[in-house]
Every structure is written in structure tokens, then in C-alpha cells.
KEDO-398333 format. One record per residue (C-alpha): residue number from 0; x, y negated, z negated. Coordinates in nm, 3 decimals, m for minus. Layout:
residues N
+-----+---------+---------+---------+
| num |      xx |      yy |      zz |
+-----+---------+---------+---------+
| NUM |       X |       Y |       Z |
...
+-----+---------+---------+---------+
//
This chain:
residues 408
+-----+---------+---------+---------+
| num |      xx |      yy |      zz |
+-----+---------+---------+---------+
|   0 |   2.090 |  m2.566 |  m0.391 |
|   1 |   1.887 |  m2.769 |  m0.638 |
|   2 |   1.557 |  m2.598 |  m0.722 |
|   3 |   1.298 |  m2.804 |  m0.906 |
|   4 |   0.973 |  m2.626 |  m0.826 |
|   5 |   0.888 |  m2.273 |  m0.712 |
|   6 |   0.554 |  m2.137 |  m0.597 |
|   7 |   0.421 |  m1.782 |  m0.621 |
|   8 |   0.154 |  m1.607 |  m0.419 |
|   9 |   0.027 |  m1.251 |  m0.389 |
|  10 |  m0.147 |  m1.138 |  m0.073 |
|  11 |  m0.293 |  m0.844 |   0.117 |
|  12 |  m0.442 |  m0.543 |  m0.058 |
|  13 |  m0.378 |  m0.476 |  m0.424 |
|  14 |  m0.094 |  m0.253 |  m0.545 |
|  15 |   0.010 |  m0.152 |  m0.898 |
|  16 |   0.288 |  m0.408 |  m0.918 |
|  17 |   0.139 |  m0.749 |  m0.846 |
|  18 |   0.059 |  m0.848 |  m1.203 |
|  19 |   0.393 |  m0.723 |  m1.330 |
|  20 |   0.587 |  m0.892 |  m1.049 |
|  21 |   0.418 |  m1.225 |  m1.127 |
|  22 |   0.495 |  m1.178 |  m1.496 |
|  23 |   0.852 |  m1.075 |  m1.419 |
|  24 |   0.920 |  m1.379 |  m1.203 |
|  25 |   0.785 |  m1.613 |  m1.469 |
|  26 |   0.994 |  m1.442 |  m1.736 |
|  27 |   1.310 |  m1.443 |  m1.528 |
|  28 |   1.283 |  m1.811 |  m1.434 |
|  29 |   1.214 |  m1.897 |  m1.796 |
|  30 |   1.533 |  m1.715 |  m1.896 |
|  31 |   1.755 |  m1.810 |  m1.603 |
|  32 |   1.638 |  m2.163 |  m1.514 |
|  33 |   1.385 |  m2.284 |  m1.774 |
|  34 |   1.364 |  m2.635 |  m1.626 |
|  35 |   1.231 |  m2.507 |  m1.294 |
|  36 |   0.857 |  m2.574 |  m1.261 |
|  37 |   0.636 |  m2.289 |  m1.144 |
|  38 |   0.302 |  m2.307 |  m0.965 |
|  39 |   0.085 |  m2.024 |  m0.832 |
|  40 |  m0.135 |  m2.050 |  m0.525 |
|  41 |  m0.469 |  m1.882 |  m0.582 |
|  42 |  m0.575 |  m1.596 |  m0.353 |
|  43 |  m0.255 |  m1.592 |  m0.150 |
|  44 |  m0.234 |  m1.789 |   0.174 |
|  45 |  m0.599 |  m1.883 |   0.125 |
|  46 |  m0.491 |  m2.100 |  m0.169 |
|  47 |  m0.192 |  m2.235 |   0.019 |
|  48 |  m0.415 |  m2.358 |   0.302 |
|  49 |  m0.674 |  m2.506 |   0.066 |
|  50 |  m0.426 |  m2.641 |  m0.188 |
|  51 |  m0.581 |  m2.434 |  m0.468 |
|  52 |  m0.318 |  m2.370 |  m0.733 |
|  53 |  m0.245 |  m2.350 |  m1.103 |
|  54 |   0.058 |  m2.473 |  m1.294 |
|  55 |   0.238 |  m2.213 |  m1.503 |
|  56 |   0.253 |  m2.398 |  m1.834 |
|  57 |   0.425 |  m2.313 |  m2.162 |
|  58 |   0.135 |  m2.093 |  m2.274 |
|  59 |   0.151 |  m1.892 |  m1.952 |
|  60 |   0.527 |  m1.850 |  m1.990 |
|  61 |   0.486 |  m1.728 |  m2.348 |
|  62 |   0.226 |  m1.471 |  m2.240 |
|  63 |   0.391 |  m1.357 |  m1.917 |
|  64 |   0.490 |  m1.024 |  m2.079 |
|  65 |   0.121 |  m0.933 |  m2.109 |
|  66 |   0.093 |  m0.913 |  m1.729 |
|  67 |   0.307 |  m0.597 |  m1.724 |
|  68 |   0.021 |  m0.407 |  m1.889 |
|  69 |  m0.236 |  m0.477 |  m1.618 |
|  70 |  m0.309 |  m0.395 |  m1.257 |
|  71 |  m0.467 |  m0.626 |  m1.001 |
|  72 |  m0.333 |  m0.977 |  m0.955 |
|  73 |  m0.385 |  m1.259 |  m1.205 |
|  74 |  m0.345 |  m1.515 |  m0.927 |
|  75 |  m0.566 |  m1.343 |  m0.668 |
|  76 |  m0.520 |  m1.199 |  m0.321 |
|  77 |  m0.676 |  m1.241 |   0.023 |
|  78 |  m0.607 |  m1.132 |   0.381 |
|  79 |  m0.501 |  m1.441 |   0.576 |
|  80 |  m0.281 |  m1.447 |   0.886 |
|  81 |  m0.151 |  m1.796 |   0.953 |
|  82 |  m0.110 |  m1.733 |   1.325 |
|  83 |  m0.470 |  m1.611 |   1.374 |
|  84 |  m0.611 |  m1.959 |   1.431 |
|  85 |  m0.960 |  m1.857 |   1.542 |
|  86 |  m1.016 |  m1.645 |   1.233 |
|  87 |  m0.902 |  m1.928 |   1.004 |
|  88 |  m1.128 |  m2.179 |   1.179 |
|  89 |  m1.422 |  m1.939 |   1.158 |
|  90 |  m1.361 |  m1.897 |   0.785 |
|  91 |  m1.341 |  m2.271 |   0.728 |
|  92 |  m0.980 |  m2.260 |   0.608 |
|  93 |  m0.851 |  m2.501 |   0.872 |
|  94 |  m1.020 |  m2.754 |   1.096 |
|  95 |  m1.073 |  m2.699 |   1.468 |
|  96 |  m0.755 |  m2.795 |   1.654 |
|  97 |  m0.532 |  m2.774 |   1.345 |
|  98 |  m0.214 |  m2.567 |   1.333 |
|  99 |  m0.237 |  m2.344 |   1.022 |
| 100 |   0.141 |  m2.327 |   0.992 |
| 101 |   0.153 |  m2.706 |   0.987 |
| 102 |  m0.126 |  m2.719 |   0.728 |
| 103 |   0.058 |  m2.471 |   0.505 |
| 104 |   0.390 |  m2.651 |   0.550 |
| 105 |   0.237 |  m2.987 |   0.465 |
| 106 |   0.081 |  m2.842 |   0.150 |
| 107 |   0.419 |  m2.710 |   0.040 |
| 108 |   0.571 |  m3.050 |   0.113 |
| 109 |   0.296 |  m3.227 |  m0.080 |
| 110 |   0.342 |  m2.993 |  m0.376 |
| 111 |   0.719 |  m3.043 |  m0.373 |
| 112 |   0.793 |  m2.672 |  m0.343 |
| 113 |   1.158 |  m2.574 |  m0.299 |
| 114 |   1.111 |  m2.194 |  m0.317 |
| 115 |   0.813 |  m1.982 |  m0.215 |
| 116 |   0.787 |  m1.628 |  m0.352 |
| 117 |   0.555 |  m1.404 |  m0.152 |
| 118 |   0.455 |  m1.072 |  m0.307 |
| 119 |   0.296 |  m0.850 |  m0.045 |
| 120 |   0.334 |  m0.593 |   0.229 |
| 121 |   0.458 |  m0.622 |   0.585 |
| 122 |   0.171 |  m0.850 |   0.692 |
| 123 |   0.230 |  m1.082 |   0.398 |
| 124 |   0.603 |  m1.100 |   0.453 |
| 125 |   0.591 |  m1.127 |   0.832 |
| 126 |   0.345 |  m1.413 |   0.778 |
| 127 |   0.601 |  m1.563 |   0.540 |
| 128 |   0.859 |  m1.520 |   0.815 |
| 129 |   0.636 |  m1.714 |   1.055 |
| 130 |   0.608 |  m1.989 |   0.797 |
| 131 |   0.981 |  m1.994 |   0.722 |
| 132 |   1.060 |  m2.015 |   1.095 |
| 133 |   0.817 |  m2.302 |   1.142 |
| 134 |   0.964 |  m2.493 |   0.849 |
| 135 |   1.318 |  m2.439 |   0.974 |
| 136 |   1.224 |  m2.573 |   1.316 |
| 137 |   1.075 |  m2.883 |   1.150 |
| 138 |   1.372 |  m2.949 |   0.924 |
| 139 |   1.193 |  m2.872 |   0.601 |
| 140 |   1.422 |  m2.719 |   0.341 |
| 141 |   1.235 |  m2.426 |   0.188 |
| 142 |   1.365 |  m2.091 |   0.066 |
| 143 |   1.121 |  m1.802 |   0.106 |
| 144 |   1.192 |  m1.490 |  m0.100 |
| 145 |   0.952 |  m1.198 |  m0.066 |
| 146 |   0.890 |  m0.893 |  m0.280 |
| 147 |   0.778 |  m0.577 |  m0.094 |
| 148 |   0.437 |  m0.457 |  m0.212 |
| 149 |   0.245 |  m0.171 |  m0.056 |
| 150 |   0.121 |   0.161 |  m0.187 |
| 151 |   0.181 |   0.307 |   0.159 |
| 152 |   0.560 |   0.266 |   0.123 |
| 153 |   0.584 |   0.181 |   0.492 |
| 154 |   0.788 |  m0.140 |   0.511 |
| 155 |   1.083 |  m0.133 |   0.753 |
| 156 |   1.372 |  m0.114 |   0.652 |
| 157 |   1.296 |  m0.099 |   0.277 |
| 158 |   1.344 |   0.237 |   0.105 |
| 159 |   1.082 |   0.199 |  m0.169 |
| 160 |   0.809 |  m0.061 |  m0.191 |
| 161 |   0.670 |  m0.179 |  m0.523 |
| 162 |   0.357 |  m0.003 |  m0.649 |
| 163 |   0.389 |   0.316 |  m0.444 |
| 164 |   0.523 |   0.532 |  m0.727 |
| 165 |   0.233 |   0.435 |  m0.950 |
| 166 |  m0.026 |   0.480 |  m0.676 |
| 167 |   0.093 |   0.836 |  m0.612 |
| 168 |   0.075 |   0.915 |  m0.982 |
| 169 |  m0.274 |   0.768 |  m1.008 |
| 170 |  m0.396 |   0.956 |  m0.700 |
| 171 |  m0.277 |   1.277 |  m0.864 |
| 172 |  m0.466 |   1.196 |  m1.182 |
| 173 |  m0.776 |   1.118 |  m0.978 |
| 174 |  m0.749 |   1.459 |  m0.809 |
| 175 |  m0.711 |   1.637 |  m1.141 |
| 176 |  m1.069 |   1.543 |  m1.221 |
| 177 |  m1.222 |   1.557 |  m0.874 |
| 178 |  m1.090 |   1.902 |  m0.790 |
| 179 |  m1.259 |   2.034 |  m1.102 |
| 180 |  m1.575 |   2.010 |  m0.889 |
| 181 |  m1.465 |   2.312 |  m0.684 |
| 182 |  m1.684 |   2.546 |  m0.890 |
| 183 |  m2.000 |   2.342 |  m0.834 |
| 184 |  m2.086 |   2.563 |  m0.534 |
| 185 |  m1.985 |   2.912 |  m0.414 |
| 186 |  m1.828 |   2.770 |  m0.093 |
| 187 |  m1.702 |   2.422 |  m0.176 |
| 188 |  m1.498 |   2.185 |   0.044 |
| 189 |  m1.332 |   1.889 |  m0.129 |
| 190 |  m1.162 |   1.617 |   0.076 |
| 191 |  m0.945 |   1.381 |  m0.129 |
| 192 |  m0.898 |   1.076 |   0.095 |
| 193 |  m0.585 |   0.876 |   0.011 |
| 194 |  m0.486 |   0.533 |   0.143 |
| 195 |  m0.226 |   0.523 |   0.421 |
| 196 |  m0.318 |   0.368 |   0.755 |
| 197 |  m0.001 |   0.444 |   0.949 |
| 198 |   0.214 |   0.623 |   0.695 |
| 199 |   0.146 |   0.948 |   0.510 |
| 200 |   0.400 |   0.895 |   0.230 |
| 201 |   0.138 |   0.820 |  m0.037 |
| 202 |  m0.074 |   1.123 |   0.048 |
| 203 |   0.232 |   1.348 |   0.051 |
| 204 |   0.366 |   1.204 |  m0.276 |
| 205 |   0.024 |   1.234 |  m0.442 |
| 206 |  m0.005 |   1.599 |  m0.333 |
| 207 |   0.346 |   1.664 |  m0.463 |
| 208 |   0.268 |   1.514 |  m0.804 |
| 209 |  m0.063 |   1.697 |  m0.820 |
| 210 |   0.101 |   2.032 |  m0.745 |
| 211 |   0.361 |   1.960 |  m1.012 |
| 212 |   0.072 |   1.912 |  m1.256 |
| 213 |  m0.086 |   2.238 |  m1.139 |
| 214 |   0.244 |   2.420 |  m1.194 |
| 215 |   0.262 |   2.298 |  m1.553 |
| 216 |  m0.083 |   2.424 |  m1.656 |
| 217 |  m0.176 |   2.747 |  m1.831 |
| 218 |  m0.443 |   2.943 |  m1.644 |
| 219 |  m0.704 |   3.201 |  m1.746 |
| 220 |  m0.780 |   3.397 |  m1.428 |
| 221 |  m0.978 |   3.669 |  m1.607 |
| 222 |  m1.251 |   3.413 |  m1.684 |
| 223 |  m1.224 |   3.239 |  m1.343 |
| 224 |  m0.977 |   2.961 |  m1.420 |
| 225 |  m0.741 |   3.033 |  m1.135 |
| 226 |  m0.448 |   2.829 |  m1.013 |
| 227 |  m0.533 |   2.915 |  m0.652 |
| 228 |  m0.871 |   2.743 |  m0.681 |
| 229 |  m0.716 |   2.426 |  m0.821 |
| 230 |  m0.428 |   2.413 |  m0.573 |
| 231 |  m0.388 |   2.195 |  m0.264 |
| 232 |  m0.474 |   2.393 |   0.049 |
| 233 |  m0.400 |   2.137 |   0.322 |
| 234 |  m0.228 |   1.799 |   0.361 |
| 235 |  m0.315 |   1.592 |   0.669 |
| 236 |  m0.100 |   1.292 |   0.759 |
| 237 |  m0.072 |   1.054 |   1.058 |
| 238 |   0.276 |   1.199 |   1.120 |
| 239 |   0.146 |   1.555 |   1.161 |
| 240 |  m0.021 |   1.693 |   1.472 |
| 241 |  m0.391 |   1.761 |   1.424 |
| 242 |  m0.464 |   2.124 |   1.512 |
| 243 |  m0.826 |   2.128 |   1.404 |
| 244 |  m0.911 |   2.479 |   1.520 |
| 245 |  m0.586 |   2.635 |   1.401 |
| 246 |  m0.615 |   2.481 |   1.056 |
| 247 |  m0.982 |   2.576 |   1.038 |
| 248 |  m0.891 |   2.942 |   1.094 |
| 249 |  m0.632 |   2.927 |   0.817 |
| 250 |  m0.864 |   2.747 |   0.576 |
| 251 |  m1.154 |   2.978 |   0.658 |
| 252 |  m0.943 |   3.260 |   0.517 |
| 253 |  m0.879 |   3.056 |   0.201 |
| 254 |  m1.251 |   2.985 |   0.165 |
| 255 |  m1.341 |   3.351 |   0.211 |
| 256 |  m1.085 |   3.463 |  m0.048 |
| 257 |  m1.133 |   3.213 |  m0.333 |
| 258 |  m1.455 |   3.026 |  m0.252 |
| 259 |  m1.323 |   2.672 |  m0.213 |
| 260 |  m1.084 |   2.453 |  m0.012 |
| 261 |  m0.908 |   2.135 |  m0.134 |
| 262 |  m0.768 |   1.892 |   0.124 |
| 263 |  m0.545 |   1.587 |   0.068 |
| 264 |  m0.613 |   1.354 |   0.361 |
| 265 |  m0.432 |   1.036 |   0.458 |
| 266 |  m0.694 |   0.786 |   0.577 |
| 267 |  m0.487 |   0.725 |   0.891 |
| 268 |  m0.479 |   1.090 |   0.994 |
| 269 |  m0.683 |   1.157 |   1.304 |
| 270 |  m0.779 |   0.791 |   1.352 |
| 271 |  m0.688 |   0.786 |   1.724 |
| 272 |  m0.920 |   1.082 |   1.777 |
| 273 |  m1.201 |   0.923 |   1.576 |
| 274 |  m1.168 |   0.588 |   1.756 |
| 275 |  m1.164 |   0.761 |   2.095 |
| 276 |  m1.479 |   0.954 |   2.003 |
| 277 |  m1.662 |   0.638 |   1.890 |
| 278 |  m1.559 |   0.431 |   2.192 |
| 279 |  m1.657 |   0.716 |   2.424 |
| 280 |  m2.006 |   0.686 |   2.277 |
| 281 |  m2.004 |   0.313 |   2.349 |
| 282 |  m1.971 |   0.210 |   1.984 |
| 283 |  m1.767 |  m0.097 |   1.890 |
| 284 |  m1.477 |  m0.030 |   1.651 |
| 285 |  m1.436 |  m0.316 |   1.402 |
| 286 |  m1.092 |  m0.463 |   1.332 |
| 287 |  m0.953 |  m0.701 |   1.067 |
| 288 |  m0.771 |  m1.035 |   1.130 |
| 289 |  m0.444 |  m0.844 |   1.181 |
| 290 |  m0.598 |  m0.622 |   1.447 |
| 291 |  m0.613 |  m0.313 |   1.226 |
| 292 |  m0.910 |  m0.079 |   1.260 |
| 293 |  m1.140 |  m0.126 |   0.957 |
| 294 |  m1.108 |   0.225 |   0.823 |
| 295 |  m1.408 |   0.198 |   0.594 |
| 296 |  m1.627 |   0.150 |   0.901 |
| 297 |  m1.511 |   0.471 |   1.071 |
| 298 |  m1.484 |   0.675 |   0.749 |
| 299 |  m1.206 |   0.927 |   0.827 |
| 300 |  m1.283 |   1.144 |   0.522 |
| 301 |  m1.644 |   1.198 |   0.626 |
| 302 |  m1.535 |   1.274 |   0.984 |
| 303 |  m1.287 |   1.540 |   0.869 |
| 304 |  m1.536 |   1.688 |   0.625 |
| 305 |  m1.796 |   1.716 |   0.899 |
| 306 |  m1.552 |   1.886 |   1.137 |
| 307 |  m1.423 |   2.137 |   0.884 |
| 308 |  m1.745 |   2.215 |   0.697 |
| 309 |  m1.896 |   2.405 |   0.986 |
| 310 |  m1.571 |   2.566 |   1.098 |
| 311 |  m1.483 |   2.709 |   0.756 |
| 312 |  m1.836 |   2.784 |   0.641 |
| 313 |  m1.863 |   2.534 |   0.356 |
| 314 |  m2.202 |   2.521 |   0.183 |
| 315 |  m2.126 |   2.197 |   0.000 |
| 316 |  m1.885 |   1.916 |   0.086 |
| 317 |  m1.747 |   1.637 |  m0.130 |
| 318 |  m1.539 |   1.342 |  m0.004 |
| 319 |  m1.373 |   1.130 |  m0.269 |
| 320 |  m1.146 |   0.828 |  m0.214 |
| 321 |  m0.878 |   0.747 |  m0.470 |
| 322 |  m0.757 |   0.425 |  m0.307 |
| 323 |  m0.915 |   0.160 |  m0.528 |
| 324 |  m0.859 |   0.371 |  m0.839 |
| 325 |  m0.489 |   0.395 |  m0.752 |
| 326 |  m0.411 |   0.049 |  m0.620 |
| 327 |  m0.561 |  m0.141 |  m0.915 |
| 328 |  m0.361 |   0.045 |  m1.182 |
| 329 |  m0.093 |  m0.108 |  m1.403 |
| 330 |   0.263 |  m0.029 |  m1.294 |
| 331 |   0.416 |   0.289 |  m1.438 |
| 332 |   0.769 |   0.322 |  m1.580 |
| 333 |   0.927 |   0.394 |  m1.239 |
| 334 |   0.772 |   0.085 |  m1.084 |
| 335 |   0.845 |  m0.136 |  m1.385 |
| 336 |   1.213 |  m0.051 |  m1.350 |
| 337 |   1.206 |  m0.121 |  m0.977 |
| 338 |   1.014 |  m0.445 |  m1.028 |
| 339 |   1.266 |  m0.561 |  m1.288 |
| 340 |   1.567 |  m0.510 |  m1.061 |
| 341 |   1.398 |  m0.672 |  m0.761 |
| 342 |   1.272 |  m0.970 |  m0.960 |
| 343 |   1.619 |  m1.038 |  m1.100 |
| 344 |   1.770 |  m1.046 |  m0.751 |
| 345 |   1.478 |  m1.248 |  m0.613 |
| 346 |   1.540 |  m1.527 |  m0.863 |
| 347 |   1.915 |  m1.526 |  m0.797 |
| 348 |   1.855 |  m1.545 |  m0.421 |
| 349 |   1.605 |  m1.825 |  m0.472 |
| 350 |   1.849 |  m2.031 |  m0.677 |
| 351 |   2.122 |  m1.971 |  m0.417 |
| 352 |   1.894 |  m2.065 |  m0.127 |
| 353 |   1.895 |  m1.719 |   0.035 |
| 354 |   1.571 |  m1.623 |   0.210 |
| 355 |   1.454 |  m1.269 |   0.280 |
| 356 |   1.257 |  m0.977 |   0.139 |
| 357 |   1.415 |  m0.806 |  m0.159 |
| 358 |   1.461 |  m0.432 |  m0.123 |
| 359 |   1.696 |  m0.139 |  m0.084 |
| 360 |   1.802 |  m0.176 |   0.278 |
| 361 |   1.795 |   0.165 |   0.448 |
| 362 |   2.000 |   0.028 |   0.736 |
| 363 |   2.269 |  m0.109 |   0.504 |
| 364 |   2.343 |   0.194 |   0.287 |
| 365 |   2.039 |   0.142 |   0.060 |
| 366 |   2.195 |  m0.176 |  m0.082 |
| 367 |   1.954 |  m0.388 |  m0.288 |
| 368 |   1.961 |  m0.720 |  m0.103 |
| 369 |   1.755 |  m0.992 |   0.062 |
| 370 |   1.657 |  m0.829 |   0.391 |
| 371 |   1.632 |  m1.075 |   0.677 |
| 372 |   1.271 |  m1.155 |   0.774 |
| 373 |   1.340 |  m1.079 |   1.139 |
| 374 |   1.411 |  m0.717 |   1.044 |
| 375 |   1.092 |  m0.667 |   0.839 |
| 376 |   0.819 |  m0.458 |   0.996 |
| 377 |   0.527 |  m0.238 |   0.902 |
| 378 |   0.402 |   0.108 |   0.981 |
| 379 |   0.725 |   0.289 |   0.893 |
| 380 |   0.658 |   0.658 |   0.946 |
| 381 |   0.700 |   0.907 |   0.664 |
| 382 |   0.984 |   1.149 |   0.730 |
| 383 |   0.804 |   1.483 |   0.716 |
| 384 |   1.137 |   1.668 |   0.740 |
| 385 |   1.243 |   1.574 |   0.385 |
| 386 |   1.301 |   1.881 |   0.171 |
| 387 |   1.037 |   1.820 |  m0.094 |
| 388 |   0.764 |   1.786 |   0.167 |
| 389 |   0.861 |   2.090 |   0.372 |
| 390 |   0.868 |   2.290 |   0.047 |
| 391 |   0.521 |   2.158 |  m0.036 |
| 392 |   0.379 |   2.274 |   0.298 |
| 393 |   0.554 |   2.609 |   0.270 |
| 394 |   0.398 |   2.653 |  m0.073 |
| 395 |   0.046 |   2.607 |   0.061 |
| 396 |   0.098 |   2.804 |   0.382 |
| 397 |   0.058 |   2.508 |   0.618 |
| 398 |   0.286 |   2.483 |   0.922 |
| 399 |   0.493 |   2.169 |   0.974 |
| 400 |   0.398 |   2.037 |   1.317 |
| 401 |   0.513 |   1.676 |   1.368 |
| 402 |   0.291 |   1.456 |   1.581 |
| 403 |   0.415 |   1.346 |   1.920 |
| 404 |   0.617 |   1.021 |   1.910 |
| 405 |   0.387 |   0.719 |   1.905 |
| 406 |   0.080 |   0.926 |   1.818 |
| 407 |   0.022 |   0.765 |   1.479 |
+-----+---------+---------+---------+
//
């Protein structure tokens, strides 16, 4: 396949890999196929629909290495679903009666794009799949190669998504400061709310890293600096059953003994219960263009804090969210290595004309390959039976009670 021009776009929420992935793709094309032109659509599919783009010139190629040092996305993100026509019309991105897929395809045709690289999560890449399918049906030769980005690590069937390692590390660092607040009141409840709509992997991994940090510290219990007060006392995930009263009894004992309780909470934990409570009161639950509940409007952390505060006798409650702190960080060493391997394969697949999402395929022996778009999905549940997580719960005295199938 002859490739003359490739286009890049990043979409969805931020993750600590976008900037580095963009830089890595530019570097790899410059090394592997320097004559290939590169453009970048601004703000993801928003820029594709509006034709807003920049050309990656020689100066950008020379400075691509700088992007590895930063978080965020140099080319911008947005949440746009090409098949949600009403939303796109309402936002002024397409005209009434227009087919967004046709608009996007025509823009790619106009720009002479041979390869489109999408860097995003399941929504981004399933949207890319919709686009690729449309183009195939209309005899337009375009290769679409995605890179899997999400701090939730919940893309089916990909073992590890880009940015998740870093996000877990950053959430741990966030907690190291926030949990220092536990001595600001004699009976203190701290809820550390971590991103993770459907999947609890990030919350679990953040708690694991935080407890590893706790284990490495030197303590001075005679003056009040006690490991027990800094430890994690509960981890709530969408994949675990919510036994509010049972956990409250356990945590009440912790509060009585040491004077504080620290909870790591996945933002998706308990959402069905919260939504049911709101709708029972006649309140409308807001949803985004993809149909997801807008979690910031229902505030899971505040709901949990309210429920537990009374039950465990907390005098002061603090809810802190590490999501934006974590997702905007620069990629760490683990993610940089993963990004490098995925970018190399993404460019090779692009030059060969092989479409798909690059990742270690859990259904193909963890082989790093271009996973077919039809097999890509979101909301992959975290396996709470893995050894490191069961050991974590055992260490904090919390029972492992998986949620009923389909409950999260």
C-alpha cells in the first residue's frame, strides 16, 4: 500500500499518554517513512467534522521528542460520537439532514488522507470503527489504526491500555498528601474518589501502589505517626457488592480504634443505587452524548461520604477527587515503554494497510497485534480474583464479595 499522508487525532477524556503517543507517531514516521506527510485534526472528531487541522512540519518533527515530557494533548480532545446525529446538529458540527459519517469521510477525502490514527478509548475507537465501516461500504481506501487510551484500563480485549499505569501512580501520589489530613479532626472520614465508570482497575491499582508506599515508610507511633492511620481501610469498586451496613459496622470499629477512616472509591461504585434513588425522587439524571450518566452531576463521592459519616460516627468528612490530577500527567516509564512498542507496530500496520486497534490481545494469548474493530468494546470488568487484589483486601480486613453479574 502506498501511503502519502496520515492524519492523527486524540479524543475522549485525557490520559497520561496522549502527548507521548502523538510525539511517538511523529518520530516513528520520520524514522520509518520520512516522505509521508502528517496532519493532525484539532480536538478529535470535532476537528475532523469542521476540517480544523495543522500540518506537522519540519519544526514539529524536530521537536516531537519534547511531547514525551508532557501530559494532556497538544492537538486537543473532545467528546464527539459520529452516529449521534441530533447531538452534532445541536452543537453546530453538522447541518440538519447531513450524515456525520459522510461529512467526516468527505473531509478525509478532501485532505487526501490514506491512514487515520485514532488515539482514544473504547468510544473513540468504536467511533473509528463506524467510520472505517462506512468508508469501506463507499469504496474509499482508508486504513484506520487506533491506539488504546483510557486510565480505566477497560477496553475489550486489550490487556493494558495506555495511560493507566501512570494514572494509578499519580492517584497514589495524590493520596499521599490528602490522607495526611486524617489528623485534622478526632473522627475524620476521607473519601478518595478515583475515576472508573464501569471498571474498578484504576482504583484497585491506585490503592495497591499507595499501600506499597505506606509499607516503605518509617513510622513514629510513640508521637502519633502511625501506619494504621495512614493505611487504606476500604476499597469500593463497581465489581464488588455494596454492603453498606456491613461495611459501616467494620469501619465503625476502625474509627473507634484509631480515630479516622480512609476509603478509596471508584466513581462507578454504587452508581445504580444512586441513580435509582434520584429517579425515585423524580429527579432527571443527566447523560452525555454516549448515553453515560454524567457522574459529576450525581457526585458518587459525596453520596458515599454522606451515607458513611453518620453510620461510623465521623465528625468531619473530606471528599477529594484525583481524576484530573491523574489523567493530565506526563506518561511514566512503564507507559513510555508501552507507548513505544504500540507506536512502532501502529506505524508498521499503517504502512501495510492493516486496520485495527493496537494492543495485547487477551483472546489471542496476549499477542501485541492490530485487534479487529468489531472485537473492540468498553466497560471490561476488573477481575477482582487476581492475587494482588485479594491480598490487598485481606490486608485491610475487607471481605471480597463480587457483585452479581450485570450489576455494574
